[in-house]
N, C-alpha and C positions, 0 to 999 in steps of 0.2 A: 426625420432627422434635420428639415427644413420648413419652413412655411408655404404652403401650397394653395393656391386656388383653383375653384373652376376645374377640379378634377372630379373624377368618376370612380364611384365604388359598386362591387358587386359581390357577392356571395359563393365561393365556389368550392366544394371539397371540403367543409369545414373551415375556410379560410377566409377572410375578407381581402380583395382584393382594391388595390388604387392605383388608378391608371390617369396615365396622362394630368394636366392642368397645365396653371400656369406660376411660375417661382419669379417674383421682382417682375412681373409683365413678360417673361420669356415664355415661350411653350415649352411642354417637356415631352420626352418621350418615354418618361420613367414609369416602372411597374413595381407595385412592392409588394408585398405579401405580409398581411397582419393576422397573427394567431392569437383569436379571440381569448383563448385558455391562459397562455402565459404573457398577453403584451407583446412579444416579440416581433420587430419590424425588421423585413429582408429585403433587400435589393435583389432584383430577377431581371431575365436578361430586357433589354428594352422593346419599347413599341416598335414597329416598324418604321412610325414616322412619331413628331410632336403632334399632339390633338389637346385639345381642352371644349369643356362644354359638350360632351357626348352625351349619348344617352346609353343606357345599357340594360341587358337582360341576361337571365338566364333559363334554358329550354333544355329538359333531358340532360343535365350535367355539363352541358357546354353555355361558357358566359359569351355575350357579342357585345360589342362595342359600336354603336351606330352614329355615322357623321360624327358634327362637331365642328370646329375650327382649327385649320391646319394652318401653315405658310402660308400658305396660297388663297387662303379666303377659305369659304364653306366647304364641307367635304362629303361626299355622299359616296362613300365606302363603309366596310365593314371589316370588323375584326373579330375573330374567333379564338376564344382559349377554351383548353380544357383543365381537366384535374391536375393533370401532369405537369401545369406550370410550376 
């Protein structure tokens, strides 16, 4: 619904999740679900903190968001997501 750069995407449970990023230079904690079959975009509960430029992977049905940049600089954290998102 608005411009977003430096976000991270991952496929989980047949859905595409778009996590974090920057809008107008501001870090985002947004989490969006895109249904590839319909093109519908739905806002989900936000991430625990704003992050951009993170890496992502899916292992055994669990999505992981690794590191990135947060409000205090580089992050050394991992956020996990399940299909229940």
